[in-house]
Every structure is written in C-alpha cells, then in structure tokens.
Backbone bond lengths (Angstrom), bond angles and torsions (degrees), N, CA, C in turn:
res aa  C-N    CA-C-N  psi(-1)  N-CA   C-N-CA  omega(-1)  CA-C   N-CA-C  phi
1 M - - - 1.464 - - 1.528 110.40 -
2 G 1.323 117.24 -52.03 1.452 121.11 -179.52 1.515 112.25 -64.20
3 A 1.348 117.15 -39.44 1.467 120.36 -176.95 1.522 111.24 -64.60
4 F 1.324 117.22 -49.95 1.458 119.81 -175.04 1.528 111.95 -73.92
5 S 1.324 117.85 -34.87 1.463 118.75 176.03 1.524 110.37 -67.06
6 G 1.332 117.38 -35.29 1.461 120.79 176.12 1.522 112.00 -66.57
7 I 1.339 116.78 -40.09 1.463 120.84 178.18 1.522 110.96 -63.22
8 V 1.345 116.04 -45.27 1.465 120.34 179.31 1.526 110.67 -64.23
9 A 1.326 116.68 -42.82 1.466 120.22 -179.94 1.526 111.25 -62.41
10 S 1.346 116.72 -41.65 1.458 120.41 179.48 1.522 111.09 -63.75
11 G 1.343 116.59 -45.54 1.460 120.26 179.16 1.518 112.52 -65.03
12 W 1.325 116.58 -37.59 1.471 120.37 179.42 1.528 111.25 -67.83
13 M 1.328 117.22 -43.20 1.471 119.83 179.54 1.525 111.39 -64.99
14 L 1.335 116.19 -34.89 1.460 119.49 178.65 1.525 111.48 -72.25
15 G 1.349 116.42 -42.00 1.456 120.22 -176.74 1.514 114.04 -79.25
16 A 1.337 117.23 -36.86 1.464 120.62 -175.13 1.518 112.74 -88.78
17 F 1.335 117.10 -37.31 1.462 120.46 -174.15 1.532 113.09 -114.50
18 Q 1.339 116.49 0.41 1.467 121.02 -179.59 1.528 111.44 53.09
19 L 1.334 115.39 41.87 1.461 120.87 -178.83 1.528 108.63 -81.20
20 E 1.323 115.80 101.66 1.465 121.32 -174.79 1.526 112.80 -88.72
21 N 1.325 117.09 -18.63 1.467 120.48 -179.03 1.526 109.53 -68.67
22 E 1.328 116.31 108.95 1.460 120.48 -173.12 1.518 112.57 -68.42
23 V 1.319 117.40 -35.19 1.470 120.26 -178.76 1.528 110.24 -65.74
24 V 1.338 116.18 -46.05 1.471 119.96 179.42 1.525 110.15 -65.31
25 R 1.328 116.70 -42.05 1.471 120.31 -179.35 1.525 110.85 -64.98
26 L 1.329 116.34 -40.26 1.466 120.05 178.12 1.523 110.81 -64.83
27 L 1.313 117.09 -44.08 1.456 121.04 -179.62 1.526 111.20 -62.76
28 L 1.333 117.01 -45.68 1.462 120.58 179.26 1.530 111.16 -65.76
29 S 1.323 116.64 -37.09 1.472 120.25 178.22 1.523 111.04 -64.85
30 M 1.340 116.68 -39.18 1.457 120.13 177.56 1.527 111.30 -65.79
31 I 1.326 116.43 -38.15 1.469 119.42 177.28 1.524 110.43 -64.46
32 V 1.341 116.41 -43.71 1.470 120.19 177.87 1.525 110.65 -61.49
33 G 1.342 116.34 -43.82 1.463 119.91 178.02 1.513 112.20 -60.80
34 G 1.332 117.10 -41.14 1.458 120.58 177.94 1.512 112.44 -65.26
35 V 1.344 116.73 -41.48 1.479 120.14 -179.99 1.527 110.55 -65.53
36 C 1.332 116.89 -45.01 1.474 120.02 179.86 1.531 110.98 -62.87
37 A 1.320 116.56 -42.04 1.462 119.63 178.04 1.524 111.04 -66.24
38 G 1.340 117.24 -36.53 1.463 120.55 177.20 1.516 111.88 -64.65
39 V 1.338 116.84 -41.87 1.472 120.41 176.82 1.524 110.36 -62.31
40 A 1.336 116.12 -43.23 1.467 119.65 177.16 1.528 110.73 -62.66
41 G 1.342 116.61 -37.24 1.463 120.15 177.36 1.517 112.44 -62.94
42 V 1.346 116.64 -38.59 1.473 119.96 177.00 1.525 110.49 -66.00
43 L 1.342 116.03 -44.42 1.470 120.31 -177.02 1.525 111.94 -63.40
44 I 1.343 115.60 -40.94 1.465 117.41 179.29 1.518 111.47 -80.77
45 G 1.345 116.76 -27.22 1.462 120.12 -176.90 1.512 113.34 -71.21
46 I 1.334 116.85 -34.41 1.472 120.04 -177.89 1.528 112.17 -57.93
47 P 1.344 119.34 -48.06 1.469 117.31 -178.87 1.526 115.46 -84.04
48 V 1.355 118.28 -25.95 1.461 118.91 -169.22 1.516 114.85 -102.81
49 L 1.326 119.16 -10.49 1.459 119.00 -176.97 1.522 113.16 -71.40
50 R 1.321 116.64 -5.91 1.466 118.90 172.62 1.520 111.20 -76.43
51 L 1.333 115.76 -15.95 1.459 119.79 176.99 1.522 109.62 -78.53
52 R 1.332 115.76 162.75 1.460 120.39 -178.56 1.515 109.97 -133.21
53 G 1.337 114.07 155.02 1.462 121.24 169.81 1.516 114.25 58.57
54 D 1.333 114.77 -129.14 1.458 121.82 -174.11 1.521 111.77 -60.34
55 Y 1.321 116.83 -36.65 1.465 120.13 -175.27 1.530 111.06 -65.31
56 L 1.317 117.08 -38.01 1.467 120.95 177.13 1.524 110.53 -64.42
57 A 1.329 116.65 -42.15 1.466 120.56 178.77 1.522 111.11 -64.13
58 I 1.329 116.85 -40.14 1.464 121.10 -179.47 1.525 110.82 -64.32
59 V 1.336 116.83 -44.84 1.463 120.52 179.84 1.522 111.04 -64.40
60 T 1.334 117.01 -38.78 1.464 120.55 179.04 1.525 110.88 -63.46
61 L 1.326 117.57 -44.70 1.461 120.92 177.15 1.522 111.10 -63.73
62 A 1.334 116.78 -38.99 1.467 120.53 178.79 1.524 110.87 -63.41
63 F 1.331 116.85 -39.92 1.458 120.68 178.43 1.527 110.50 -62.33
64 G 1.321 117.28 -39.90 1.459 120.53 177.05 1.521 111.89 -61.61
65 E 1.333 117.36 -40.35 1.463 120.65 177.76 1.522 111.23 -67.68
66 I 1.341 117.27 -36.20 1.467 120.81 177.28 1.526 109.94 -62.20
67 I 1.325 116.91 -45.78 1.460 121.30 178.96 1.526 110.26 -60.11
68 R 1.314 117.09 -43.37 1.467 120.69 -179.58 1.523 111.09 -61.19
69 N 1.325 117.39 -42.70 1.466 120.54 -179.54 1.524 112.32 -72.12
70 V 1.333 117.27 -32.86 1.472 119.83 175.64 1.525 110.08 -65.55
71 I 1.331 116.97 -42.53 1.471 120.98 -179.87 1.522 110.45 -63.96
72 N 1.331 117.49 -32.06 1.463 120.35 177.45 1.523 112.44 -63.39
73 C 1.325 117.88 -18.21 1.467 122.09 179.70 1.525 112.60 -108.20
74 L 1.325 117.39 4.75 1.461 121.51 -171.63 1.531 110.89 -103.80
75 Y 1.335 114.96 135.63 1.467 121.31 176.72 1.529 108.04 -122.47
76 I 1.331 116.08 127.87 1.460 121.70 179.29 1.521 107.71 -130.07
77 S 1.323 116.07 131.96 1.462 120.46 178.44 1.520 109.50 -133.73
78 I 1.332 115.59 164.62 1.455 121.67 175.96 1.518 108.49 -122.52
79 D 1.319 115.84 132.43 1.463 121.58 -178.84 1.525 108.66 -143.92
80 A 1.331 116.21 116.74 1.460 122.25 -179.64 1.528 112.02 55.54
81 G 1.334 115.68 40.02 1.458 120.15 177.69 1.506 115.26 81.58
82 R 1.335 117.54 1.97 1.463 121.29 -179.04 1.524 110.37 -113.14
83 L 1.309 115.39 141.78 1.461 120.86 178.28 1.521 110.30 -90.22
84 H 1.326 116.52 138.19 1.462 122.53 176.50 1.526 108.20 -119.41
85 F 1.328 116.00 136.62 1.459 122.05 -179.03 1.530 109.45 -120.16
86 A 1.320 115.83 140.93 1.464 120.87 176.10 1.517 108.70 -147.70
87 F 1.321 115.22 153.22 1.468 120.87 -179.15 1.520 108.14 -119.02
88 N 1.321 116.53 117.38 1.466 123.13 -178.48 1.524 112.50 60.19
89 D 1.315 117.25 31.90 1.464 121.02 179.22 1.527 108.51 -147.22
90 S 1.333 115.57 109.82 1.461 120.01 -177.54 1.521 112.95 -85.83
91 N 1.322 117.47 -4.95 1.459 120.90 -178.24 1.530 110.70 -85.56
92 I 1.306 115.71 72.06 1.452 120.94 177.43 1.526 108.09 -125.24
93 P 1.320 117.58 148.75 1.472 120.17 -175.28 1.519 112.04 -71.38
94 G 1.328 115.53 155.84 1.449 121.18 174.41 1.521 113.84 93.96
95 E 1.306 114.64 -174.57 1.456 122.41 -179.96 1.520 109.63 -88.52
96 L 1.327 116.07 128.96 1.459 120.92 -177.48 1.527 110.68 -71.23
97 L 1.331 114.74 134.37 1.464 121.36 171.81 1.525 110.28 -102.53
98 V 1.334 115.36 -40.32 1.464 121.99 175.25 1.519 107.10 -126.41
99 S 1.331 115.89 123.85 1.463 120.81 -173.57 1.517 111.20 -119.78
100 G 1.320 116.64 68.09 1.460 121.63 174.33 1.514 113.17 53.70
101 P 1.348 116.50 -128.35 1.474 119.52 -177.92 1.524 113.46 -62.42
102 K 1.328 117.31 -23.05 1.471 119.99 177.20 1.518 111.78 -70.64
103 G 1.322 117.41 -20.15 1.452 121.75 -179.82 1.516 111.79 75.84
104 G 1.333 115.48 -150.39 1.456 120.52 178.39 1.513 110.92 -70.71
105 V 1.327 116.59 129.75 1.468 121.11 -177.91 1.526 108.87 -120.89
106 G 1.315 115.53 150.74 1.455 120.00 179.05 1.516 113.86 62.53
107 I 1.338 115.79 39.73 1.461 120.21 -175.73 1.533 110.32 -78.48
108 D 1.322 115.43 133.25 1.466 120.09 169.58 1.526 108.36 -80.83
109 T 1.316 117.04 116.07 1.468 120.75 -178.12 1.528 108.81 -79.45
110 I 1.327 114.23 82.14 1.466 120.16 -174.34 1.527 112.77 -99.88
111 A 1.336 117.62 -2.91 1.461 119.95 179.55 1.529 109.95 -67.56
112 T 1.312 116.02 144.06 1.462 121.09 -178.38 1.523 110.56 -130.38
113 F 1.334 115.18 159.23 1.458 120.30 176.61 1.526 110.79 -62.38
114 G 1.322 116.39 -39.16 1.464 120.21 -179.63 1.511 112.63 -60.86
115 M 1.345 116.77 -41.14 1.463 119.36 178.89 1.529 110.66 -68.84
116 G 1.332 116.46 -34.81 1.461 119.14 175.85 1.517 111.67 -63.56
117 F 1.331 116.02 -42.34 1.461 120.30 178.20 1.531 110.28 -64.72
118 A 1.330 116.39 -40.57 1.466 120.36 178.10 1.524 110.93 -62.84
119 L 1.337 116.74 -37.48 1.465 120.39 178.56 1.528 111.10 -66.08
120 I 1.332 116.56 -37.64 1.469 120.15 176.83 1.528 109.96 -62.40
121 L 1.331 116.41 -45.91 1.470 120.08 179.07 1.525 110.82 -62.18
122 F 1.334 117.10 -41.23 1.466 120.93 178.76 1.526 110.56 -63.52
123 T 1.331 116.30 -41.81 1.469 120.69 179.46 1.524 110.54 -63.12
124 L 1.342 117.03 -45.03 1.467 120.26 178.03 1.524 111.22 -61.92
125 F 1.332 116.74 -39.68 1.463 121.01 178.36 1.529 110.97 -61.75
126 V 1.336 116.57 -46.24 1.471 120.70 -179.23 1.520 110.70 -64.84
127 V 1.339 116.40 -46.72 1.467 120.18 -175.26 1.521 110.89 -67.27
128 Q 1.332 117.63 -44.04 1.458 120.13 -179.54 1.527 111.65 -63.19
129 N 1.318 117.09 -42.06 1.457 120.01 178.25 1.520 111.74 -68.75
130 L 1.327 116.27 -34.32 1.461 119.16 177.58 1.523 111.09 -67.97
131 V 1.333 116.56 -43.80 1.469 120.66 -178.91 1.524 111.08 -61.10
132 N 1.327 116.40 -39.47 1.458 120.40 -176.28 1.529 113.75 -87.35
133 S 1.317 116.92 3.24 1.461 120.69 -179.55 1.529 110.42 -94.55
134 R 1.315 115.54 173.51 1.461 120.66 177.42 1.530 110.80 -63.08
135 S 1.328 115.43 -40.36 1.470 119.29 178.73 1.519 111.03 -64.67
136 G 1.337 116.46 -40.03 1.455 119.78 179.19 1.516 112.44 -63.31
137 R 1.329 116.67 -40.14 1.468 119.37 177.62 1.526 110.75 -65.87
138 A 1.337 116.31 -35.26 1.462 119.35 177.12 1.532 111.02 -67.19
139 I 1.333 116.43 -38.71 1.466 120.35 178.10 1.525 110.19 -64.52
140 M 1.331 117.59 -42.98 1.461 120.45 179.73 1.523 111.12 -67.63
141 A 1.334 116.77 -35.38 1.467 119.20 176.50 1.526 110.66 -64.88
142 T 1.327 116.04 -39.39 1.469 120.50 176.97 1.515 110.81 -64.22
143 R 1.330 116.33 -39.28 1.463 120.73 178.82 1.519 111.20 -63.62
144 D 1.337 116.70 -43.16 1.460 120.65 -175.00 1.521 112.41 -72.74
145 S 1.327 117.60 -42.68 1.458 120.40 -178.58 1.521 109.20 -157.75
146 R 1.304 116.27 107.28 1.458 121.09 -179.38 1.527 110.86 -62.97
147 I 1.331 115.97 -43.31 1.467 120.09 -176.89 1.526 110.70 -64.81
148 A 1.356 116.67 -44.22 1.457 120.04 179.42 1.528 111.12 -64.46
149 A 1.329 116.59 -39.42 1.465 119.77 179.20 1.521 111.24 -64.17
150 E 1.312 116.99 -42.44 1.467 120.36 178.59 1.521 111.35 -65.44
151 S 1.332 116.40 -33.26 1.465 119.99 -176.85 1.526 112.64 -68.70
152 V 1.344 117.09 -23.37 1.464 119.74 179.01 1.533 111.68 -100.93
153 G 1.323 116.17 12.04 1.461 120.55 172.63 1.509 116.39 90.50
154 I 1.328 118.81 15.14 1.467 120.80 178.47 1.526 109.38 -77.94
155 N 1.311 115.86 131.94 1.461 122.05 177.35 1.526 108.48 -77.74
156 I 1.326 116.77 98.36 1.457 121.84 -173.64 1.531 111.44 -60.21
157 T 1.332 116.21 -48.16 1.464 120.09 -176.76 1.522 111.71 -61.19
158 K 1.317 116.83 -41.31 1.471 121.37 -178.76 1.524 111.12 -60.98
159 Y 1.316 117.09 -47.71 1.461 119.63 -174.42 1.529 112.24 -78.33
160 K 1.332 116.98 -28.38 1.457 118.65 172.85 1.524 110.17 -67.03
161 M 1.341 116.04 -40.30 1.459 120.15 177.52 1.528 110.81 -64.57
162 M 1.338 116.90 -39.04 1.468 120.52 178.86 1.529 110.68 -61.47
163 A 1.315 116.90 -46.11 1.463 120.46 179.35 1.525 110.96 -65.31
164 F 1.324 116.06 -39.77 1.468 121.85 -178.04 1.528 110.39 -64.32
165 V 1.322 116.67 -47.84 1.467 121.08 -176.80 1.521 110.81 -71.03
166 T 1.338 117.72 -39.22 1.470 120.24 177.98 1.517 111.25 -59.38
167 S 1.327 116.05 -45.94 1.467 119.34 178.88 1.523 110.94 -66.20
168 A 1.342 117.65 -35.65 1.469 120.66 178.68 1.522 111.27 -65.00
169 V 1.332 117.11 -42.14 1.470 120.78 179.92 1.529 110.65 -63.43
170 L 1.317 116.98 -46.45 1.470 120.16 -179.56 1.521 110.88 -65.13
171 A 1.334 116.71 -40.78 1.463 119.84 177.97 1.527 110.83 -66.51
172 G 1.349 117.37 -36.75 1.457 120.45 177.97 1.518 112.21 -64.46
173 M 1.332 117.08 -39.60 1.467 120.53 177.11 1.531 110.46 -64.79
174 A 1.327 116.06 -41.99 1.471 119.48 177.50 1.524 110.58 -65.65
175 G 1.332 117.06 -38.66 1.463 120.81 178.32 1.515 112.22 -63.82
176 S 1.326 116.48 -39.09 1.465 120.18 177.23 1.524 110.81 -63.99
177 L 1.321 116.55 -42.40 1.464 120.89 177.06 1.523 110.61 -61.77
178 Y 1.332 116.31 -42.33 1.462 121.74 179.49 1.532 111.01 -64.98
179 G 1.355 116.54 -43.55 1.453 120.30 -179.43 1.520 112.92 -63.21
180 L 1.326 116.93 -34.73 1.459 121.08 -179.75 1.527 112.40 -85.90
181 W 1.321 116.60 5.62 1.461 121.54 172.70 1.539 110.35 -96.84
182 L 1.339 115.75 -26.89 1.456 120.87 -174.75 1.520 111.48 -74.94
183 I 1.328 115.54 151.87 1.456 121.03 172.22 1.525 109.15 -69.79
184 Y 1.304 116.56 -41.71 1.456 121.74 170.81 1.520 107.30 -144.44
185 A 1.320 116.49 153.00 1.464 120.53 -176.24 1.515 109.01 -127.10
186 A 1.309 117.03 101.37 1.460 122.00 175.81 1.519 108.97 -106.94
187 G 1.327 115.58 163.13 1.453 119.53 -179.29 1.513 112.83 -57.84
188 L 1.355 116.22 -32.86 1.458 119.48 -178.68 1.520 112.39 -68.98
189 N 1.342 117.75 -20.97 1.470 118.83 176.24 1.513 111.29 -57.05
190 Y 1.328 116.21 -33.47 1.454 120.91 -173.56 1.521 111.84 -86.25
191 L 1.357 115.47 3.01 1.454 119.39 168.31 1.520 110.01 -60.30
192 M 1.339 116.49 -35.25 1.464 120.84 179.14 1.517 111.01 -60.77
193 V 1.338 116.11 -42.28 1.465 120.04 -179.90 1.522 110.51 -63.30
194 A 1.338 116.10 -44.33 1.467 120.09 179.33 1.529 110.86 -62.41
195 C 1.324 116.15 -39.65 1.462 119.59 -179.95 1.526 111.03 -65.59
196 I 1.330 117.01 -38.35 1.460 120.01 176.93 1.523 110.43 -62.51
197 V 1.340 116.28 -39.32 1.464 120.32 178.40 1.520 110.38 -60.09
198 Y 1.345 116.13 -46.40 1.463 119.19 -177.76 1.523 112.56 -73.25
199 A 1.328 116.89 -38.44 1.465 120.30 -174.67 1.519 112.57 -79.33
200 V 1.340 117.14 -31.75 1.461 121.07 -175.45 1.530 111.64 -114.25
201 G 1.336 115.98 -44.99 1.463 119.70 -174.40 1.517 113.83 -64.59
202 L 1.345 116.93 -41.26 1.468 119.79 -178.14 1.526 112.37 -63.42
203 P 1.347 119.82 -48.67 1.474 118.46 176.43 1.529 113.02 -60.79
204 L 1.348 116.82 -40.43 1.462 119.31 178.73 1.519 111.10 -64.08
205 Y 1.336 116.50 -37.62 1.462 120.25 177.93 1.527 110.68 -61.97
206 I 1.330 116.55 -44.49 1.468 120.66 -179.66 1.525 110.28 -63.03
207 V 1.345 116.00 -44.81 1.470 120.10 179.66 1.530 110.11 -61.96
208 G 1.339 116.56 -42.30 1.455 120.14 -179.29 1.511 112.51 -63.12
209 V 1.333 116.89 -42.81 1.466 120.39 178.82 1.516 110.34 -64.59
210 R 1.335 117.02 -41.84 1.466 120.33 -179.69 1.529 111.67 -64.37
211 Q 1.324 117.46 -38.21 1.462 120.04 178.34 1.520 111.45 -69.96
212 H 1.329 116.37 -36.46 1.461 119.93 -179.92 1.526 111.30 -71.36
213 D 1.337 115.50 -37.13 1.471 120.51 -179.82 1.524 108.44 -141.32
214 P 1.342 117.21 92.38 1.466 120.29 -176.99 1.521 113.72 -58.33
215 K 1.331 117.35 -22.30 1.465 120.50 -178.72 1.526 112.18 -89.32
216 A 1.306 117.92 0.89 1.464 120.52 -177.77 1.522 110.07 -64.04
217 K 1.320 115.70 132.25 1.461 121.58 -179.98 1.534 109.66 -94.98
218 L 1.333 114.91 59.07 1.453 120.81 -177.89 1.525 109.31 -92.03
219 F 1.331 116.42 119.51 1.460 122.64 -178.06 1.527 110.45 52.43
220 A 1.325 115.37 45.69 1.467 119.86 -177.71 1.525 111.98 -79.62
221 K 1.345 117.78 -27.66 1.457 120.63 -178.07 1.532 110.32 -75.00
222 T 1.337 114.47 153.76 1.464 119.88 178.89 1.526 111.05 -61.84
223 S 1.328 116.48 -39.73 1.465 119.99 179.54 1.524 111.17 -63.54
224 D 1.333 117.01 -38.43 1.468 120.35 177.91 1.526 110.97 -64.73
225 K 1.336 116.28 -39.87 1.465 119.95 179.31 1.532 110.79 -64.80
226 I 1.330 116.14 -37.17 1.465 120.15 178.38 1.527 110.06 -64.99
227 I 1.333 116.53 -42.32 1.467 120.96 179.42 1.523 110.48 -61.89
228 V 1.343 116.37 -44.35 1.462 120.36 178.98 1.526 110.50 -61.74
229 A 1.331 116.74 -43.65 1.467 120.45 179.93 1.524 111.07 -61.65
230 V 1.327 116.66 -41.47 1.472 120.82 179.41 1.527 110.44 -65.14
231 V 1.343 116.98 -43.85 1.460 120.90 -179.39 1.519 110.99 -62.88
232 V 1.341 116.12 -44.27 1.473 119.99 178.91 1.527 110.41 -63.84
233 A 1.338 117.41 -41.58 1.471 120.55 178.89 1.520 111.32 -63.08
234 L 1.341 116.44 -42.26 1.466 120.17 177.23 1.524 110.97 -64.20
235 G 1.342 116.19 -37.71 1.461 119.62 177.71 1.517 111.92 -63.02
236 I 1.343 116.28 -43.40 1.467 120.07 178.44 1.529 110.54 -64.31
237 A 1.354 116.32 -42.81 1.471 119.95 178.97 1.528 110.78 -62.77
238 G 1.334 116.22 -42.40 1.464 119.42 178.18 1.512 112.40 -65.13
239 L 1.324 116.79 -35.96 1.471 121.16 178.11 1.521 110.71 -64.71
240 I 1.341 116.17 -43.64 1.476 119.86 177.70 1.521 110.20 -63.21
241 Y 1.336 116.19 -42.03 1.467 120.34 178.93 1.526 110.91 -61.68
242 S 1.329 116.54 -41.87 1.466 120.80 -179.54 1.517 111.19 -63.82
243 I 1.332 116.14 -43.06 1.470 119.87 -179.55 1.530 110.81 -63.61
244 V 1.351 115.59 -42.18 1.465 119.33 -179.75 1.521 110.39 -68.26
245 T 1.340 116.77 -43.64 1.467 121.07 -175.55 1.511 111.92 -69.31
246 F 1.344 116.36 -42.87 1.455 120.62 -176.58 1.525 111.32 -106.10
247 G 1.332 115.59 33.43 1.446 119.06 -177.99 1.522 113.58 -64.36
248 H 1.353 116.03 -20.63 1.463 119.19 -179.67 1.509 112.28 -85.07
249 V 1.333 117.09 -4.64 1.457 120.16 -178.82 1.526 109.81 -79.80
250 K 1.309 116.45 141.63 1.470 121.33 179.99 1.526 109.66 -76.39
251 L 1.320 116.48 95.47 1.469 120.52 -179.22 1.509 109.31 -101.33
C-alpha cells in the first residue's frame, strides 16, 4: 500500500507540478505512503481488532495478499496533471504509472541512504516517545494482560487501534521509500517480504511467546511442529526464488 501510493504520488507531483527537487518529492511521497497505509490500517483494524493472537496475524497477512492482488489488476495513469484509474483495463489516456501485473513503471529511483537513515531515526523517536507516554504504558499493559488492563479502565480497542495504525503509518513510509528505490515495482516483488515473514518471523514469534510464557502450549503437538517446519521451509524456498528472480532489482 505504502509503496504504490508513494510511486503514484511521486509521478503525479512530477507530472502535474513539475516538482524536480527529488528530496522534497521523496519526503512528500513518503508522507502520502504513510497516510494511505494508516487509512488502510484503520479500515482493517475496525473489524479485526476483536481477534487475538494468531488469528489477528493471519488476517493481517491475508489483507496484504488482497492488496497485492488488487494492485495486479489496477491501472493508473497521469494525463495533463490528472490521475486516471482503471480496473482490468489498460486503455486509459496518459502515461502509465501503475500498469497492472507489471506494477509501477518508469519509476524515478529517488530513494537515498540518507533518507532511509532519517526514517530510522524518526521511527526510533516516535516509538521511544510512545513507549514512555501514558498511551504507551496502556498499550504495554494491554499486551501483558488484557483482563487486568480492562479491570483498571483501559480502553482496549482504542489502544490496540493506536498501536495498529502507528505501525501501519511507519511501515507505509518505509514501503514508499522501498518502492522508490526499485527499478520497477510489481506485486511479485513483495513475495520476498512475505517469505521473510514466514521464514524468519514465525520462528521468532514462537520463541518470543515461549520466553514470555514458558508454559504456553503453542504448536506443542507433533503435527503442529510439522506444519511450522513446512511453512518455514516454503518461506526459505520462496525467498531464494525471489532473490534469483529479482536479482537485477536494486535492493
């Protein structure tokens, strides 16, 4: 979401306003990517934040796959400073910015290492201030014990939504930076990200839960362990495939 909205925003600012300053265009594109990702976080957060644990993670990953498949059918062009949108129809006027399965085309690779470093510093600033704030303490209380947090009057839904949207905005800004680094950005590029989640994120999640609660019966059955092993193996295989397939991409 953040990557493609950032690509469209960059192309629109260049075509409509002739904004040649790459630093300003990159910064504005990252802000647009963060806002779009935040809006998407609110839309998905309203119905799914009632879920807990694994189910919330599954729905979040499913939403990411839905977005990827929608973008594969989406065509966006710019003509005389105006954006045109079409679904499964490439016959639209103007220069294409997003061309269905081809993804973002004609991307100006304006992302820089300095902006990436600045984004890391901004993320640390936001997270540290959030953790040390009243809202951050409420979020951590919700994480540690939902029942205890509710018993002292903490609005669980509000603070879960705050954490969800904050992470979505930061991820959207990073996605916009990533999208404007690529030579081209197709939906399949983000197969690598999904594979990293399955190959690395799932084992780390299991380890984290076990450390937090040694008595947790997470994937305790032999069949569950086999499923986890298969998923991790598929994630590693997909990651290798992504690296080989998109080896020409500037990562």
